[in-house]
Backbone as XML, in Angstrom:
<?xml version="1.0"?>
<chain id="A" units="angstrom">
  <residue number="1" name="UNK">
    <atom name="N" x="75.783" y="142.561" z="115.474"/>
    <atom name="CA" x="75.530" y="143.808" z="114.777"/>
    <atom name="C" x="74.067" y="143.832" z="114.334"/>
  </residue>
  <residue number="2" name="UNK">
    <atom name="N" x="73.351" y="144.850" z="114.754"/>
    <atom name="CA" x="71.952" y="145.014" z="114.388"/>
    <atom name="C" x="71.847" y="145.798" z="113.080"/>
  </residue>
  <residue number="3" name="UNK">
    <atom name="N" x="70.896" y="145.411" z="112.255"/>
    <atom name="CA" x="70.678" y="146.082" z="110.977"/>
    <atom name="C" x="69.434" y="146.954" z="111.073"/>
  </residue>
  <residue number="4" name="UNK">
    <atom name="N" x="69.563" y="148.172" z="110.584"/>
    <atom name="CA" x="68.436" y="149.095" z="110.516"/>
    <atom name="C" x="68.172" y="149.489" z="109.080"/>
  </residue>
  <residue number="5" name="UNK">
    <atom name="N" x="67.022" y="150.067" z="108.847"/>
    <atom name="CA" x="66.666" y="150.569" z="107.516"/>
    <atom name="C" x="66.108" y="151.980" z="107.670"/>
  </residue>
  <residue number="6" name="UNK">
    <atom name="N" x="66.763" y="152.926" z="107.024"/>
    <atom name="CA" x="66.232" y="154.290" z="106.928"/>
    <atom name="C" x="65.313" y="154.309" z="105.712"/>
  </residue>
  <residue number="7" name="UNK">
    <atom name="N" x="64.096" y="154.835" z="105.866"/>
    <atom name="CA" x="63.128" y="154.874" z="104.772"/>
    <atom name="C" x="62.721" y="156.309" z="104.457"/>
  </residue>
  <residue number="8" name="UNK">
    <atom name="N" x="62.780" y="156.643" z="103.196"/>
    <atom name="CA" x="62.155" y="157.861" z="102.673"/>
    <atom name="C" x="61.120" y="157.349" z="101.687"/>
  </residue>
  <residue number="9" name="UNK">
    <atom name="N" x="59.853" y="157.574" z="101.981"/>
    <atom name="CA" x="58.768" y="156.967" z="101.218"/>
    <atom name="C" x="57.970" y="158.001" z="100.423"/>
  </residue>
  <residue number="10" name="UNK">
    <atom name="N" x="57.882" y="157.750" z="99.128"/>
    <atom name="CA" x="57.022" y="158.508" z="98.219"/>
    <atom name="C" x="57.291" y="160.006" z="98.226"/>
  </residue>
  <residue number="11" name="UNK">
    <atom name="N" x="58.571" y="160.350" z="98.125"/>
    <atom name="CA" x="58.972" y="161.749" z="97.963"/>
    <atom name="C" x="58.532" y="162.200" z="96.573"/>
  </residue>
  <residue number="12" name="UNK">
    <atom name="N" x="57.708" y="163.235" z="96.503"/>
    <atom name="CA" x="57.182" y="163.707" z="95.215"/>
    <atom name="C" x="57.995" y="164.893" z="94.714"/>
  </residue>
  <residue number="13" name="UNK">
    <atom name="N" x="58.409" y="164.765" z="93.437"/>
    <atom name="CA" x="59.238" y="165.795" z="92.812"/>
    <atom name="C" x="58.826" y="165.998" z="91.355"/>
  </residue>
  <residue number="14" name="UNK">
    <atom name="N" x="58.949" y="167.212" z="90.881"/>
    <atom name="CA" x="58.819" y="167.499" z="89.455"/>
    <atom name="C" x="60.194" y="167.272" z="88.840"/>
  </residue>
  <residue number="15" name="UNK">
    <atom name="N" x="60.239" y="166.521" z="87.737"/>
    <atom name="CA" x="61.515" y="166.274" z="87.058"/>
    <atom name="C" x="61.262" y="166.085" z="85.571"/>
  </residue>
  <residue number="16" name="UNK">
    <atom name="N" x="62.342" y="165.924" z="84.810"/>
    <atom name="CA" x="62.274" y="165.945" z="83.354"/>
    <atom name="C" x="62.928" y="164.713" z="82.729"/>
  </residue>
  <residue number="17" name="UNK">
    <atom name="N" x="62.576" y="163.539" z="83.232"/>
    <atom name="CA" x="63.114" y="162.285" z="82.721"/>
    <atom name="C" x="62.169" y="161.695" z="81.688"/>
  </residue>
  <residue number="18" name="UNK">
    <atom name="N" x="62.738" y="161.073" z="80.663"/>
    <atom name="CA" x="61.938" y="160.390" z="79.654"/>
    <atom name="C" x="62.580" y="160.471" z="78.293"/>
  </residue>
  <residue number="19" name="UNK">
    <atom name="N" x="62.141" y="159.614" z="77.401"/>
    <atom name="CA" x="62.713" y="159.585" z="76.057"/>
    <atom name="C" x="62.008" y="160.534" z="75.094"/>
  </residue>
  <residue number="20" name="UNK">
    <atom name="N" x="60.788" y="160.956" z="75.424"/>
    <atom name="CA" x="60.051" y="161.857" z="74.539"/>
    <atom name="C" x="60.414" y="163.315" z="74.808"/>
  </residue>
  <residue number="21" name="UNK">
    <atom name="N" x="60.470" y="164.103" z="73.747"/>
    <atom name="CA" x="60.807" y="165.522" z="73.883"/>
    <atom name="C" x="59.828" y="166.229" z="74.826"/>
  </residue>
  <residue number="22" name="UNK">
    <atom name="N" x="58.559" y="165.861" z="74.742"/>
    <atom name="CA" x="57.531" y="166.457" z="75.596"/>
    <atom name="C" x="57.877" y="166.276" z="77.082"/>
  </residue>
  <residue number="23" name="UNK">
    <atom name="N" x="58.406" y="165.114" z="77.438"/>
    <atom name="CA" x="58.760" y="164.841" z="78.835"/>
    <atom name="C" x="59.919" y="165.721" z="79.290"/>
  </residue>
  <residue number="24" name="UNK">
    <atom name="N" x="60.807" y="166.036" z="78.372"/>
    <atom name="CA" x="61.963" y="166.875" z="78.699"/>
    <atom name="C" x="61.566" y="168.349" z="78.807"/>
  </residue>
  <residue number="25" name="UNK">
    <atom name="N" x="60.464" y="168.732" z="78.156"/>
    <atom name="CA" x="60.019" y="170.129" z="78.171"/>
    <atom name="C" x="59.057" y="170.384" z="79.323"/>
  </residue>
  <residue number="26" name="UNK">
    <atom name="N" x="57.987" y="169.599" z="79.404"/>
    <atom name="CA" x="56.961" y="169.862" z="80.417"/>
    <atom name="C" x="57.172" y="169.085" z="81.704"/>
  </residue>
  <residue number="27" name="UNK">
    <atom name="N" x="57.960" y="168.021" z="81.661"/>
    <atom name="CA" x="58.263" y="167.274" z="82.873"/>
    <atom name="C" x="57.109" y="166.405" z="83.334"/>
  </residue>
  <residue number="28" name="UNK">
    <atom name="N" x="57.278" y="165.872" z="84.526"/>
    <atom name="CA" x="56.313" y="164.958" z="85.103"/>
    <atom name="C" x="56.512" y="164.964" z="86.613"/>
  </residue>
  <residue number="29" name="UNK">
    <atom name="N" x="55.537" y="164.450" z="87.325"/>
    <atom name="CA" x="55.670" y="164.277" z="88.770"/>
    <atom name="C" x="56.143" y="162.846" z="89.014"/>
  </residue>
  <residue number="30" name="UNK">
    <atom name="N" x="57.168" y="162.715" z="89.840"/>
    <atom name="CA" x="57.740" y="161.422" z="90.176"/>
    <atom name="C" x="57.635" y="161.200" z="91.674"/>
  </residue>
  <residue number="31" name="UNK">
    <atom name="N" x="57.460" y="159.942" z="92.055"/>
    <atom name="CA" x="57.542" y="159.535" z="93.460"/>
    <atom name="C" x="58.776" y="158.669" z="93.628"/>
  </residue>
  <residue number="32" name="UNK">
    <atom name="N" x="59.616" y="159.060" z="94.567"/>
    <atom name="CA" x="60.848" y="158.324" z="94.826"/>
    <atom name="C" x="60.777" y="157.734" z="96.230"/>
  </residue>
  <residue number="33" name="UNK">
    <atom name="N" x="61.055" y="156.449" z="96.336"/>
    <atom name="CA" x="61.141" y="155.755" z="97.612"/>
    <atom name="C" x="62.540" y="155.175" z="97.734"/>
  </residue>
  <residue number="34" name="UNK">
    <atom name="N" x="63.160" y="155.411" z="98.878"/>
    <atom name="CA" x="64.517" y="154.923" z="99.135"/>
    <atom name="C" x="64.529" y="154.240" z="100.493"/>
  </residue>
  <residue number="35" name="UNK">
    <atom name="N" x="64.987" y="152.987" z="100.534"/>
    <atom name="CA" x="65.203" y="152.254" z="101.783"/>
    <atom name="C" x="66.670" y="151.865" z="101.818"/>
  </residue>
  <residue number="36" name="UNK">
    <atom name="N" x="67.375" y="152.259" z="102.873"/>
    <atom name="CA" x="68.813" y="152.002" z="102.966"/>
    <atom name="C" x="69.129" y="151.210" z="104.225"/>
  </residue>
  <residue number="37" name="UNK">
    <atom name="N" x="69.819" y="150.098" z="104.038"/>
    <atom name="CA" x="70.178" y="149.196" z="105.134"/>
    <atom name="C" x="71.574" y="149.555" z="105.650"/>
  </residue>
  <residue number="38" name="UNK">
    <atom name="N" x="71.705" y="149.587" z="106.983"/>
    <atom name="CA" x="72.974" y="149.971" z="107.616"/>
    <atom name="C" x="73.015" y="149.400" z="109.028"/>
  </residue>
  <residue number="39" name="UNK">
    <atom name="N" x="74.178" y="149.451" z="109.648"/>
    <atom name="CA" x="74.315" y="149.025" z="111.042"/>
    <atom name="C" x="73.724" y="150.100" z="111.947"/>
  </residue>
  <residue number="40" name="UNK">
    <atom name="N" x="72.770" y="149.718" z="112.762"/>
    <atom name="CA" x="72.039" y="150.674" z="113.594"/>
    <atom name="C" x="72.609" y="150.777" z="115.016"/>
  </residue>
  <residue number="41" name="UNK">
    <atom name="N" x="73.566" y="149.937" z="115.361"/>
    <atom name="CA" x="74.084" y="149.854" z="116.733"/>
    <atom name="C" x="74.537" y="151.196" z="117.306"/>
  </residue>
  <residue number="42" name="UNK">
    <atom name="N" x="75.382" y="151.933" z="116.568"/>
    <atom name="CA" x="75.904" y="153.205" z="117.097"/>
    <atom name="C" x="74.790" y="154.204" z="117.377"/>
  </residue>
  <residue number="43" name="UNK">
    <atom name="N" x="73.849" y="154.309" z="116.472"/>
    <atom name="CA" x="72.745" y="155.255" z="116.663"/>
    <atom name="C" x="71.894" y="154.873" z="117.866"/>
  </residue>
  <residue number="44" name="UNK">
    <atom name="N" x="71.692" y="153.573" z="118.072"/>
    <atom name="CA" x="70.901" y="153.129" z="119.220"/>
    <atom name="C" x="71.607" y="153.449" z="120.535"/>
  </residue>
  <residue number="45" name="UNK">
    <atom name="N" x="72.916" y="153.452" z="120.528"/>
    <atom name="CA" x="73.674" y="153.696" z="121.760"/>
    <atom name="C" x="73.978" y="155.172" z="121.996"/>
  </residue>
  <residue number="46" name="UNK">
    <atom name="N" x="74.249" y="155.935" z="120.922"/>
    <atom name="CA" x="74.730" y="157.308" z="121.102"/>
    <atom name="C" x="73.650" y="158.372" z="121.053"/>
  </residue>
  <residue number="47" name="UNK">
    <atom name="N" x="72.508" y="158.088" z="120.408"/>
    <atom name="CA" x="71.454" y="159.088" z="120.220"/>
    <atom name="C" x="71.988" y="160.320" z="119.496"/>
  </residue>
  <residue number="48" name="UNK">
    <atom name="N" x="72.888" y="160.087" z="118.517"/>
    <atom name="CA" x="73.545" y="161.176" z="117.804"/>
    <atom name="C" x="73.305" y="161.008" z="116.308"/>
  </residue>
  <residue number="49" name="UNK">
    <atom name="N" x="72.848" y="162.064" z="115.650"/>
    <atom name="CA" x="72.530" y="161.991" z="114.228"/>
    <atom name="C" x="73.751" y="161.642" z="113.382"/>
  </residue>
  <residue number="50" name="UNK">
    <atom name="N" x="74.945" y="161.936" z="113.867"/>
    <atom name="CA" x="76.141" y="161.579" z="113.106"/>
    <atom name="C" x="76.415" y="160.078" z="113.117"/>
  </residue>
  <residue number="51" name="UNK">
    <atom name="N" x="75.669" y="159.338" z="113.917"/>
    <atom name="CA" x="75.824" y="157.885" z="113.995"/>
    <atom name="C" x="74.827" y="157.142" z="113.103"/>
  </residue>
  <residue number="52" name="UNK">
    <atom name="N" x="74.108" y="157.881" z="112.267"/>
    <atom name="CA" x="73.076" y="157.255" z="111.439"/>
    <atom name="C" x="73.120" y="157.834" z="110.039"/>
  </residue>
  <residue number="53" name="UNK">
    <atom name="N" x="72.211" y="157.402" z="109.203"/>
    <atom name="CA" x="72.011" y="157.997" z="107.891"/>
    <atom name="C" x="70.960" y="159.090" z="108.073"/>
  </residue>
  <residue number="54" name="UNK">
    <atom name="N" x="71.325" y="160.315" z="107.797"/>
    <atom name="CA" x="70.444" y="161.460" z="108.024"/>
    <atom name="C" x="69.419" y="161.556" z="106.888"/>
  </residue>
  <residue number="55" name="UNK">
    <atom name="N" x="68.143" y="161.296" z="107.201"/>
    <atom name="CA" x="67.129" y="161.280" z="106.148"/>
    <atom name="C" x="66.980" y="162.635" z="105.468"/>
  </residue>
  <residue number="56" name="UNK">
    <atom name="N" x="67.274" y="163.751" z="106.162"/>
    <atom name="CA" x="67.180" y="165.054" z="105.501"/>
    <atom name="C" x="68.271" y="165.192" z="104.432"/>
  </residue>
  <residue number="57" name="UNK">
    <atom name="N" x="69.458" y="164.644" z="104.682"/>
    <atom name="CA" x="70.510" y="164.644" z="103.663"/>
    <atom name="C" x="70.154" y="163.703" z="102.511"/>
  </residue>
  <residue number="58" name="UNK">
    <atom name="N" x="69.531" y="162.576" z="102.824"/>
    <atom name="CA" x="69.100" y="161.645" z="101.786"/>
    <atom name="C" x="68.112" y="162.339" z="100.854"/>
  </residue>
  <residue number="59" name="UNK">
    <atom name="N" x="67.177" y="163.083" z="101.416"/>
    <atom name="CA" x="66.201" y="163.823" z="100.605"/>
    <atom name="C" x="66.912" y="164.817" z="99.694"/>
  </residue>
  <residue number="60" name="UNK">
    <atom name="N" x="67.899" y="165.525" z="100.207"/>
    <atom name="CA" x="68.638" y="166.499" z="99.389"/>
    <atom name="C" x="69.399" y="165.805" z="98.263"/>
  </residue>
  <residue number="61" name="UNK">
    <atom name="N" x="69.979" y="164.651" z="98.541"/>
    <atom name="CA" x="70.672" y="163.886" z="97.498"/>
    <atom name="C" x="69.679" y="163.486" z="96.410"/>
  </residue>
  <residue number="62" name="UNK">
    <atom name="N" x="68.512" y="162.989" z="96.804"/>
    <atom name="CA" x="67.487" y="162.599" z="95.834"/>
    <atom name="C" x="67.094" y="163.809" z="94.984"/>
  </residue>
  <residue number="63" name="UNK">
    <atom name="N" x="66.843" y="164.932" z="95.619"/>
    <atom name="CA" x="66.441" y="166.132" z="94.886"/>
    <atom name="C" x="67.504" y="166.543" z="93.869"/>
  </residue>
  <residue number="64" name="UNK">
    <atom name="N" x="68.773" y="166.515" z="94.262"/>
    <atom name="CA" x="69.851" y="166.909" z="93.358"/>
    <atom name="C" x="70.004" y="165.948" z="92.186"/>
  </residue>
  <residue number="65" name="UNK">
    <atom name="N" x="69.915" y="164.657" z="92.450"/>
    <atom name="CA" x="70.009" y="163.671" z="91.365"/>
    <atom name="C" x="68.826" y="163.811" z="90.407"/>
  </residue>
  <residue number="66" name="UNK">
    <atom name="N" x="67.647" y="164.034" z="90.936"/>
    <atom name="CA" x="66.447" y="164.139" z="90.102"/>
    <atom name="C" x="66.460" y="165.387" z="89.219"/>
  </residue>
  <residue number="67" name="UNK">
    <atom name="N" x="67.261" y="166.386" z="89.551"/>
    <atom name="CA" x="67.347" y="167.610" z="88.750"/>
    <atom name="C" x="68.002" y="167.370" z="87.392"/>
  </residue>
  <residue number="68" name="UNK">
    <atom name="N" x="68.807" y="166.327" z="87.274"/>
    <atom name="CA" x="69.546" y="166.055" z="86.038"/>
    <atom name="C" x="68.738" y="165.079" z="85.181"/>
  </residue>
  <residue number="69" name="UNK">
    <atom name="N" x="68.242" y="165.510" z="84.018"/>
    <atom name="CA" x="67.400" y="164.640" z="83.190"/>
    <atom name="C" x="68.143" y="163.401" z="82.685"/>
  </residue>
  <residue number="70" name="UNK">
    <atom name="N" x="67.405" y="162.310" z="82.602"/>
    <atom name="CA" x="67.878" y="161.065" z="82.001"/>
    <atom name="C" x="66.765" y="160.521" z="81.116"/>
  </residue>
  <residue number="71" name="UNK">
    <atom name="N" x="67.136" y="159.742" z="80.117"/>
    <atom name="CA" x="66.128" y="159.066" z="79.298"/>
    <atom name="C" x="65.404" y="158.001" z="80.110"/>
  </residue>
  <residue number="72" name="UNK">
    <atom name="N" x="66.174" y="157.212" z="80.869"/>
    <atom name="CA" x="65.631" y="156.038" z="81.537"/>
    <atom name="C" x="65.628" y="156.186" z="83.050"/>
  </residue>
  <residue number="73" name="UNK">
    <atom name="N" x="64.564" y="155.698" z="83.684"/>
    <atom name="CA" x="64.513" y="155.689" z="85.146"/>
    <atom name="C" x="65.606" y="154.785" z="85.715"/>
  </residue>
  <residue number="74" name="UNK">
    <atom name="N" x="65.979" y="153.741" z="84.984"/>
    <atom name="CA" x="67.069" y="152.868" z="85.422"/>
    <atom name="C" x="68.370" y="153.655" z="85.574"/>
  </residue>
  <residue number="75" name="UNK">
    <atom name="N" x="68.604" y="154.590" z="84.669"/>
    <atom name="CA" x="69.800" y="155.432" z="84.737"/>
    <atom name="C" x="69.737" y="156.345" z="85.955"/>
  </residue>
  <residue number="76" name="UNK">
    <atom name="N" x="68.568" y="156.903" z="86.216"/>
    <atom name="CA" x="68.401" y="157.758" z="87.396"/>
    <atom name="C" x="68.694" y="156.951" z="88.668"/>
  </residue>
  <residue number="77" name="UNK">
    <atom name="N" x="68.170" y="155.732" z="88.741"/>
    <atom name="CA" x="68.409" y="154.875" z="89.907"/>
    <atom name="C" x="69.897" y="154.605" z="90.079"/>
  </residue>
  <residue number="78" name="UNK">
    <atom name="N" x="70.595" y="154.327" z="88.989"/>
    <atom name="CA" x="72.036" y="154.090" z="89.078"/>
    <atom name="C" x="72.789" y="155.297" z="89.599"/>
  </residue>
  <residue number="79" name="UNK">
    <atom name="N" x="72.425" y="156.483" z="89.123"/>
    <atom name="CA" x="73.079" y="157.713" z="89.604"/>
    <atom name="C" x="72.750" y="157.960" z="91.073"/>
  </residue>
  <residue number="80" name="UNK">
    <atom name="N" x="71.497" y="157.692" z="91.444"/>
    <atom name="CA" x="71.077" y="157.908" z="92.825"/>
    <atom name="C" x="71.795" y="156.946" z="93.775"/>
  </residue>
  <residue number="81" name="UNK">
    <atom name="N" x="71.854" y="155.681" z="93.406"/>
    <atom name="CA" x="72.582" y="154.703" z="94.237"/>
    <atom name="C" x="74.027" y="155.140" z="94.422"/>
  </residue>
  <residue number="82" name="UNK">
    <atom name="N" x="74.690" y="155.556" z="93.349"/>
    <atom name="CA" x="76.079" y="155.998" z="93.436"/>
    <atom name="C" x="76.252" y="157.191" z="94.360"/>
  </residue>
  <residue number="83" name="UNK">
    <atom name="N" x="75.365" y="158.170" z="94.258"/>
    <atom name="CA" x="75.456" y="159.368" z="95.099"/>
    <atom name="C" x="75.225" y="159.032" z="96.567"/>
  </residue>
  <residue number="84" name="UNK">
    <atom name="N" x="74.276" y="158.142" z="96.846"/>
    <atom name="CA" x="73.991" y="157.766" z="98.237"/>
    <atom name="C" x="75.168" y="157.001" z="98.854"/>
  </residue>
  <residue number="85" name="UNK">
    <atom name="N" x="75.726" y="156.067" z="98.098"/>
    <atom name="CA" x="76.847" y="155.285" z="98.625"/>
    <atom name="C" x="78.095" y="156.148" z="98.773"/>
  </residue>
  <residue number="86" name="UNK">
    <atom name="N" x="78.269" y="157.106" z="97.869"/>
    <atom name="CA" x="79.417" y="158.018" z="98.009"/>
    <atom name="C" x="79.309" y="158.815" z="99.308"/>
  </residue>
  <residue number="87" name="UNK">
    <atom name="N" x="78.109" y="159.286" z="99.628"/>
    <atom name="CA" x="77.913" y="160.057" z="100.867"/>
    <atom name="C" x="77.945" y="159.164" z="102.100"/>
  </residue>
  <residue number="88" name="UNK">
    <atom name="N" x="77.380" y="157.971" z="101.989"/>
    <atom name="CA" x="77.284" y="157.054" z="103.125"/>
    <atom name="C" x="77.864" y="155.688" z="102.748"/>
  </residue>
  <residue number="89" name="UNK">
    <atom name="N" x="79.190" y="155.533" z="102.805"/>
    <atom name="CA" x="79.805" y="154.251" z="102.449"/>
    <atom name="C" x="79.372" y="153.094" z="103.352"/>
  </residue>
  <residue number="90" name="UNK">
    <atom name="N" x="78.762" y="153.380" z="104.494"/>
    <atom name="CA" x="78.313" y="152.329" z="105.417"/>
    <atom name="C" x="77.014" y="151.656" z="104.968"/>
  </residue>
  <residue number="91" name="UNK">
    <atom name="N" x="76.419" y="152.131" z="103.889"/>
    <atom name="CA" x="75.205" y="151.491" z="103.372"/>
    <atom name="C" x="75.543" y="150.065" z="102.975"/>
  </residue>
  <residue number="92" name="UNK">
    <atom name="N" x="74.756" y="149.129" z="103.483"/>
    <atom name="CA" x="74.975" y="147.706" z="103.214"/>
    <atom name="C" x="74.096" y="147.172" z="102.091"/>
  </residue>
  <residue number="93" name="UNK">
    <atom name="N" x="73.082" y="147.893" z="101.722"/>
    <atom name="CA" x="72.158" y="147.479" z="100.676"/>
    <atom name="C" x="70.930" y="148.347" z="100.739"/>
  </residue>
  <residue number="94" name="UNK">
    <atom name="N" x="69.986" y="148.061" z="99.866"/>
    <atom name="CA" x="68.784" y="148.871" z="99.923"/>
    <atom name="C" x="67.838" y="148.639" z="98.777"/>
  </residue>
  <residue number="95" name="UNK">
    <atom name="N" x="66.929" y="149.599" z="98.618"/>
    <atom name="CA" x="65.921" y="149.571" z="97.574"/>
    <atom name="C" x="65.659" y="151.003" z="97.146"/>
  </residue>
  <residue number="96" name="UNK">
    <atom name="N" x="65.579" y="151.196" z="95.840"/>
    <atom name="CA" x="65.197" y="152.489" z="95.275"/>
    <atom name="C" x="64.088" y="152.221" z="94.271"/>
  </residue>
  <residue number="97" name="UNK">
    <atom name="N" x="63.010" y="152.985" z="94.372"/>
    <atom name="CA" x="61.911" y="152.895" z="93.425"/>
    <atom name="C" x="61.580" y="154.296" z="92.936"/>
  </residue>
  <residue number="98" name="UNK">
    <atom name="N" x="61.430" y="154.434" z="91.624"/>
    <atom name="CA" x="61.029" y="155.714" z="91.040"/>
    <atom name="C" x="59.797" y="155.463" z="90.187"/>
  </residue>
  <residue number="99" name="UNK">
    <atom name="N" x="58.714" y="156.172" z="90.509"/>
    <atom name="CA" x="57.457" y="156.048" z="89.777"/>
    <atom name="C" x="57.164" y="157.347" z="89.039"/>
  </residue>
  <residue number="100" name="UNK">
    <atom name="N" x="56.759" y="157.210" z="87.778"/>
    <atom name="CA" x="56.301" y="158.345" z="86.971"/>
    <atom name="C" x="54.779" y="158.340" z="87.082"/>
  </residue>
  <residue number="101" name="UNK">
    <atom name="N" x="54.207" y="159.427" z="87.621"/>
    <atom name="CA" x="52.783" y="159.409" z="87.963"/>
    <atom name="C" x="51.846" y="159.630" z="86.785"/>
  </residue>
  <residue number="102" name="UNK">
    <atom name="N" x="52.284" y="160.350" z="85.781"/>
    <atom name="CA" x="51.433" y="160.542" z="84.597"/>
    <atom name="C" x="52.252" y="160.258" z="83.334"/>
  </residue>
  <residue number="103" name="UNK">
    <atom name="N" x="52.510" y="158.984" z="83.074"/>
    <atom name="CA" x="53.328" y="158.635" z="81.909"/>
    <atom name="C" x="52.587" y="158.928" z="80.601"/>
  </residue>
  <residue number="104" name="UNK">
    <atom name="N" x="53.337" y="159.227" z="79.553"/>
    <atom name="CA" x="52.704" y="159.536" z="78.262"/>
    <atom name="C" x="52.331" y="158.256" z="77.506"/>
  </residue>
  <residue number="105" name="UNK">
    <atom name="N" x="51.292" y="157.596" z="77.990"/>
    <atom name="CA" x="50.788" y="156.399" z="77.325"/>
    <atom name="C" x="49.295" y="156.562" z="77.074"/>
  </residue>
  <residue number="106" name="UNK">
    <atom name="N" x="48.742" y="155.705" z="76.227"/>
    <atom name="CA" x="47.377" y="155.908" z="75.743"/>
    <atom name="C" x="46.295" y="155.252" z="76.601"/>
  </residue>
  <residue number="107" name="UNK">
    <atom name="N" x="46.578" y="155.034" z="77.864"/>
    <atom name="CA" x="45.545" y="154.543" z="78.775"/>
    <atom name="C" x="45.817" y="155.114" z="80.165"/>
  </residue>
  <residue number="108" name="UNK">
    <atom name="N" x="44.831" y="154.986" z="81.026"/>
    <atom name="CA" x="44.962" y="155.535" z="82.365"/>
    <atom name="C" x="45.604" y="154.507" z="83.300"/>
  </residue>
  <residue number="109" name="UNK">
    <atom name="N" x="46.682" y="154.918" z="83.968"/>
    <atom name="CA" x="47.343" y="154.086" z="84.975"/>
    <atom name="C" x="47.659" y="154.961" z="86.182"/>
  </residue>
  <residue number="110" name="UNK">
    <atom name="N" x="47.792" y="154.338" z="87.312"/>
    <atom name="CA" x="48.179" y="155.084" z="88.517"/>
    <atom name="C" x="49.602" y="155.606" z="88.380"/>
  </residue>
  <residue number="111" name="UNK">
    <atom name="N" x="50.507" y="154.763" z="87.874"/>
    <atom name="CA" x="51.891" y="155.148" z="87.662"/>
    <atom name="C" x="52.605" y="154.022" z="86.932"/>
  </residue>
  <residue number="112" name="UNK">
    <atom name="N" x="53.797" y="154.325" z="86.455"/>
    <atom name="CA" x="54.736" y="153.309" z="85.990"/>
    <atom name="C" x="55.987" y="153.496" z="86.840"/>
  </residue>
  <residue number="113" name="UNK">
    <atom name="N" x="56.713" y="152.419" z="87.092"/>
    <atom name="CA" x="57.844" y="152.539" z="88.007"/>
    <atom name="C" x="58.942" y="151.550" z="87.669"/>
  </residue>
  <residue number="114" name="UNK">
    <atom name="N" x="60.127" y="151.882" z="88.156"/>
    <atom name="CA" x="61.268" y="150.977" z="88.135"/>
    <atom name="C" x="61.769" y="150.874" z="89.573"/>
  </residue>
  <residue number="115" name="UNK">
    <atom name="N" x="62.001" y="149.649" z="90.038"/>
    <atom name="CA" x="62.534" y="149.419" z="91.385"/>
    <atom name="C" x="63.814" y="148.623" z="91.264"/>
  </residue>
  <residue number="116" name="UNK">
    <atom name="N" x="64.725" y="148.872" z="92.198"/>
    <atom name="CA" x="66.009" y="148.171" z="92.226"/>
    <atom name="C" x="66.329" y="147.824" z="93.671"/>
  </residue>
  <residue number="117" name="UNK">
    <atom name="N" x="66.701" y="146.568" z="93.900"/>
    <atom name="CA" x="67.105" y="146.101" z="95.233"/>
    <atom name="C" x="68.504" y="145.524" z="95.142"/>
  </residue>
  <residue number="118" name="UNK">
    <atom name="N" x="69.310" y="145.829" z="96.134"/>
    <atom name="CA" x="70.657" y="145.250" z="96.180"/>
    <atom name="C" x="71.027" y="144.919" z="97.602"/>
  </residue>
</chain>
């Protein structure tokens, strides 16, 4: 059995996650990266999108999960992992990273992020 990884890299979205009221009102730009491990054999043989994880559906799942505010990025990752596995039970593992591009802190940083691998 061959293992493949579907990657959605640095999907940028406006969302309203954070513990500060300001973050819930004005929001922030987030970058979401999702790598999902699965058996690639059927897709390699059939050339059929139903034999793989459809990255356009993955993007829609990410967008829908990101619409619901959470205090913590860890909570968002947990909800996202659950939604992806519910849609694609064949997922064998993966990585999800969510970066907040302009966090409300008193110095300049490129981003802050939480990543999860399983």
